[in-house]
C-alpha positions in Angstrom: 0.0 0.0 0.0 1.0 3.6 -0.6 -0.2 6.7 1.0 -2.5 8.9 -1.0 -2.7 6.4 -3.8 -6.1 4.8 -4.5 -5.8 1.1 -3.5 -7.6 0.1 -6.7 -4.5 1.1 -8.7 -2.1 -1.9 -8.8 1.6 -1.7 -9.6 1.1 -2.6 -13.3 -1.5 0.0 -13.9 0.5 2.7 -12.0 3.6 1.9 -14.0 1.7 2.3 -17.3 -0.1 5.5 -16.3 3.2 7.0 -15.2 5.0 5.9 -18.4 2.5 7.4 -20.7 3.1 10.8 -22.3 1.0 13.7 -23.4 -1.4 12.6 -26.1 -1.1 8.9 -25.4 -4.4 7.1 -25.1 -5.6 4.6 -22.5 -8.5 2.2 -23.0 -10.7 1.1 -20.1 -13.0 -1.8 -20.9 -15.8 -3.9 -19.7 -15.6 -7.7 -19.4 -17.0 -8.4 -22.9 -14.4 -6.3 -24.8 -11.7 -8.4 -26.5 -9.1 -6.9 -24.2 -6.4 -9.6 -24.5 -6.3 -9.7 -28.3 -6.5 -5.9 -28.7 -3.9 -5.3 -26.0 -1.4 -7.3 -28.0 -1.2 -4.4 -30.5 -0.7 -1.7 -27.8 2.6 -0.3 -26.5 2.3 -2.4 -23.3 1.5 -5.5 -25.3 -0.7 -7.2 -22.7 -3.9 -6.4 -20.9 -3.7 -4.8 -17.5 -6.4 -5.7 -15.0 -8.7 -4.0 -12.5 -11.2 -6.8 -12.6 -12.9 -6.6 -9.2 -14.4 -3.2 -9.7 -16.9 -1.4 -12.0 -15.9 0.9 -14.9 -16.9 3.9 -12.8 -14.8 2.8 -9.8 -11.8 2.1 -12.1 -12.2 5.5 -13.7 -12.3 7.2 -10.3 -9.1 5.6 -9.3 -7.4 6.3 -12.7 -8.4 9.9 -12.7 -7.1 10.4 -9.2 -3.6 10.4 -10.8 -4.1 10.7 -14.6 -4.4 14.2 -16.1 -6.9 14.5 -19.0 -6.2 16.6 -22.0 -9.6 18.4 -21.6 -8.3 22.0 -21.8 -7.5 21.3 -25.4 -10.2 18.8 -26.5 -12.8 16.3 -25.3 -10.5 13.7 -23.8 -12.8 10.8 -23.0 -14.5 8.8 -25.7 -17.2 6.2 -25.1 -18.2 3.3 -27.3 -21.5 4.2 -29.0 -24.5 2.0 -28.7 -25.1 0.2 -32.0 -28.0 1.8 -33.8 -28.4 4.5 -31.2 -25.2 6.5 -31.2 -26.6 9.3 -29.0 -27.9 7.0 -26.3 -26.1 7.1 -23.0 -26.1 3.9 -21.1 -26.2 4.0 -17.2 -22.6 2.8 -17.0 -21.6 5.7 -19.3 -23.5 8.2 -17.2 -21.7 6.9 -14.1 -18.3 7.3 -15.8 -19.3 10.8 -17.0 -19.9 11.8 -13.3 -16.4 10.6 -12.4 -14.9 12.5 -15.4 -16.7 15.7 -14.4 -15.7 15.3 -10.7 -12.1 14.8 -11.7 -12.1 17.8 -13.9 -14.1 20.0 -11.5 -16.5 20.9 -14.4 -18.5 19.4 -17.2 -16.2 17.5 -19.6 -18.6 15.7 -22.0 -17.5 12.5 -23.5 -17.5 12.0 -27.3 -18.9 9.0 -29.1 -16.9 6.5 -31.0 -18.6 4.0 -33.3 -18.2 0.4 -32.0 -15.9 -0.9 -34.8 -13.9 2.3 -34.9 -13.4 2.0 -31.2 -11.8 -1.4 -31.7 -9.4 0.0 -34.2 -8.5 3.0 -32.1 -8.0 0.8 -29.1 -5.3 -1.1 -31.0 -3.3 2.2 -31.2 -3.5 2.9 -27.5 -0.7 2.8 -25.0 -2.5 0.2 -23.0 -5.8 -1.6 -22.3 -7.1 -1.9 -18.8 -10.0 -4.4 -18.3 -12.4 -3.9 -15.4 -15.0 -6.1 -13.8 -17.8 -4.1 -15.5 -20.4 -6.5 -16.8 -22.8 -4.0 -18.3 -22.6 -3.5 -22.1 -20.9 -0.4 -23.5 -18.6 0.1 -20.5 -15.7 0.9 -22.8 -13.8 4.2 -22.9 -10.7 5.8 -24.4 -8.8 8.5 -22.4 -6.3 11.0 -23.8 -3.5 11.9 -21.4 -2.9 15.6 -20.7 -0.1 17.4 -18.9 0.6 18.6 -15.4 1.6 22.2 -15.3 5.0 23.0 -13.7 3.5 24.9 -10.8 1.6 21.8 -9.5 
């Protein structure tokens, strides 16, 4: 255990989050996402796991240390519901609350078509799979920077 570090963040996840640079992307997925096969194409090359928690709980832990690129752009993408791209699933609404809380303001997520999401995920720095069992609990985050005065 470490002081002031969310206990949901294991050593592998912390290492990846710290190693990422500005503009790198991180994928957080539900249990149905093909995480193992997609992760093989990422920089890390294998899936990282936060399997005993929901997507929202994982996002809260990740965002406790991970700066988003929101000053420049929307920085969290969500997998769109097939046939209803504007529909927001409950899991996505829960994650949106965590994103807004971390940013201290509204930071709306953008939609990514399902198959485009799979392709973008292959270009990510890493894939973290959660214990989320609800459909469409998949997100892509873009890393921002921490200003020198922080």
